[in-house]
N, C-alpha and C positions, 0 to 999 in steps of 0.2 A: 557370544555373538558376533561375528564379523561384519563391520560396517562400513560401505564404499560411500564416502562423504564427498559428495561432487561440490564445485564451485566454491571451493575453500578460498578464504582469505585470512590475513594473520591474524585478524580480531577474532574469527571463529576460534582459531588453535588457543587463544588464551582462556575461553569459557569450557571447550569441548573436550579438550585434552586431559586436564586434570579432572572432570567428571567421567570420562571414559574410564579412565583406571579406576577410580572408586566404584564403578560398576561392575569393572571386570572385562570391560569390553575391548576387541581389537580394530580401532577407527583407522581405517586408511585415509588420509586426506589428498583429496585430488584436486588440482587445481581448474581443470577443465570442467566447461558446464555439462549437465546432463542432457544427451539428445540423441537422435539416432546413432550416431557416428562413434559416440562415447559408452552407449549403454553396455558394450560388450564387456568394459572393464570391470562390470560388477560380478563378473563369474567366479564363482568360489566366495561369496559373501551372501551373509544371511539377509541382509537390508540394505537399501540403499538411504541416504539423505541428501535431500535435496532444496533449494532454493527456490524464491520468486519468480527467477527468470531460465529455470530450469524447465524442461517440460518432458511429460512422460505421456504419450499418446498410446493407442490401441495395439498398433504393431511392437511397441517397446515394450508393454504390457506382456505380450505374448513371449517375448524373448526372454525377461526376466523370470517368467513362470518355469521356461525349460529349464533356465540356468537356476533352478530351485531356491530363487530368492523368495522372500516370506512378506516381506514388508517394505513399503514406502514409508520414509518417515519425512514429514514436511516440516521443515523448521520456520514454520509460517502458520497464520491464521487462513490464509486463502489458500484456496484448492482449484482454483478454475485452471491452472497450468497442467493439472493430470486427468486424464479419462478413466473419472471412478468408476462409471458405468462397466468399462470393460475390464476393471482389476476385480470385478466381483466374482466371488468363490474362487479367485487365483490368488491374491494379494492384499494384505490388510493395507490400507491408506489411513495413516494417523496425522492429525495436523496438531498446533498449538494454538487452541481457541482464544487464549487470552495470555499475554505476556505483562505489558506496563500499557494500559490504555490511556493513561496521563501521559505516557510518553509521545504517541500520536497526536492526541488531542493538544498539548502544548506546545507543539512543533507547529500544528496547523494555525494556532494563535500566532504564534510567533511569524509564521508566514503573513497572516493578514496584518499584524502589526508594522511589519518591514514594508510591505507595497503600499499600504494606507500613508504611511508617515516618511517613507521613502530614505529609509535609515541607510540601505546599500547604497545609493546613490550619494547621500551626505558622506559617508564613511571615504569614498573615494574622492569626492570634491575636497574635503578638509585636509588630506592628507597630501593635495598641491596646493594648500594655503587658500583655495576657493573658499570663502565662507559666506557667497551669495545663497539667499534663500530663494531666489526665483526659480519656479518649478517643482518647489518641494513642499506644497500645501497640502494637508490630508485631512479628514475628518474626524470630528468627535464620533466615539462608538458609544458612548452613554446615551442611553434612551432611543438608541437605532433598534431597527429588528433585525433577527439574525435567523435564519433557518438552518436548522440540522437535518439532513437526509439520511436516515438511519439511525434506530435508537439503540443499538448494540452497547457494550461495555465501552466502546471508544466516542461514539455519539453522545452517551450519557456523560462520560467526562467533559465532553465539549461543550455541553449544556450546563454544565456547572461553571466553567471557567467563562460562558458568556453571560451568565446571570451574574458572576464575580465584577463584571466590567459595567453593569447595569442596564444591561440590553434586554429589550422582549425578546424572547425565544418562541418560535415557531419550529414545530418538528413533523416529519413524516415517517413512517414504516407501517408497513402491510401487518404488523403484528406489534400493537401498541402494548406499551407497557405501562402499568398503573403506578401513580405516585410521583412522576417524574415533575421537575417544576419547569413546565414548558407547556405548550397548547398544541395538542396534536390536530392539523388540519390536512385537507387534501395536498397532493404533491402541485398542483396547479396554483391552488391559493398560498401556497410556500413560495413558489418561484415567482408569482407576481407581487408578492407583498414585502420580501425583503430588500435591505441592503447589501446584506451579507450571507453568502449560501455556503456551506461547508458539506462537503460529501464524505460519508462514511459509511458505506453499504458494501458487500461482495459484489464481483462482477457474477451475474449469470444471464441467462438469454434475456428475462426480463429487465435487468438495469443495464446491459449494455446500449451504449449511446443513448442512455436516458438526457444526457445533456447535448441537445442536439440542435438545429435551426429552429425549429418550431418552439422548443421551450427556452431557448435563448430568446427568443422574439417576445416571450410573455414575461420576461423580467425587465425590471425597473432598468432605466439608462444611468447608467455610472454604477452599476452594482459590482461586488467584489467576490470572487468567486474562487474557493479553494477545494482542491482534491488532494488528499493525502491516503486514499483508498485504492483504486486501481485504475490505470491510464484507459481503459477501455469503458469507462464509465461517460467518458466526453468524446464526440465526433470531433475529432482535431480539424476537419477541415472547415466546418461549422464555425468551430471556436475561432481559427486565423480569421476566416469572413468576419466575424462579428468585431474582431478586434479591429480590424481594416476601418471598419464602420463606427469606431470609438463606442462601444454600445457598453463597455467594462471601464469602472474605475479602476481596477486591478484584478490580475490573475495570480494564484501560486499553486504551482504544480509541483508536487513532488515524485508523481507519477507520471508515465505518458505510455500511450497506448503500443507503441512502438519500442519501448525500449530495451528489449531483449538485445542483447550484445555491446550495447550501448552504456546501461546504467551500470554502477559499481566497477567499471572500467577507466584506463587512463589513455584516452582518445585526444588528449591535446595535440601532438602532433600528427594527426591524421586529417584528411578532409572528410568531415561529415556529408555522405551524401542524403541524407533524410532532409527533404525539403523543407518539410513541415517544423522539426525541431529546430532548424536552422531559422526558420522564420521567426517562430517563437521568442528566440534569443535576440531578436532585432526590436522587439516592442518595450519600452522604457517601463512601462506599467503591468510586466510580466515578469515574474521570479521562478526559475525552473530549478529546483534541486534533484539530487541524485537518488531518491526512495530511500531518504534517510529518517523519515520520521520516527520510526522504530529505535533507532541508534543511541540507547542509553544504557548505563552498565546494569542498571536494574534490568531493563527488558532484554539484554544478551544474555545474562544470567538466568532469568526464568524460560528463555527460549531453550536454552542449553539444558537446564533441568527438566523441563516437560518432555523435550524431543528424546532425552535418555530413558526417561519413564516410560514413556512409550514404548520404546525399544524393549525394557524391562518385561513389560506386562506381556509381549508376544513371544519373547524366549520362556517364561515360565508359565503360559496359558493363562495368565489373570484376563480380567475383563478388561476390555479394549474401549476404556471410556472414551477416549478422542477419538474413535475412530470415523471416518467418512463415510456414509452410506451411500447407498444408490440416489435415496430421496435428496440428498443434498447435490447430486450431480447437476453438470449443465443439461 
């Protein structure tokens, strides 16, 4: 199988290159993102492999189908960047449903601890020998109430971590799971009851902008909001407005709804024209990171292995257990 591998970074090659040889695949690593201008580069390949800030729309599906591409391999759990409905009966779309739930959940907790205890600010201060504690006060997490929105594998890992800190845990998911050490409540009750809210759900038509002006208004003053899932879960305009009104104790964002073309790239020498992102960076109680919650050795190895197992299944006519069906599409 020949695979066109888009949005290649040096760390991708570390895991995919040796595994690709192990499977006997011919992987062509392409630095460019997959979009309407670069889709033609897939000509002559059996599959394309894309990441979260690539996209494949209906026109691109048709183009890939005409080029006899058989599959779109997502090296991610999310699939909102592919028009799955358009791919039906044309190309198989396969994802990595689970790689390291603990990696993302642990990072979400790291973000919370950072913005609550101001360790990022303290680091910068003490490097200049400013040992003042003014403005660095946080709160105990012990016996506070945490809310987990989405109880898939990452959400379940987050529940375990919150329990480890001695917190009361509420959770919401339209598809409850029995046996979790947390209490299922309505989304409205969760938003209004928690000092900490962590988002762990996919981006769909139902979840887009689930955090908006109305839902933020229902939250407690001083609430901490963490998002390591998809940027589109939050209405950024509403978030900025409520930050100006000092609604939040802190906000941790590992994702951003307009991150395409920005995240995973070095833009340090350029002028950023995204006003909302620039504004978010000015709030002292906001921490923005570059969609790196997944980025551990264990997760990268699992992503590479599952992605190439998906390719092997396509090549050999095996059951496509990680195929994204039309019922999962936006």
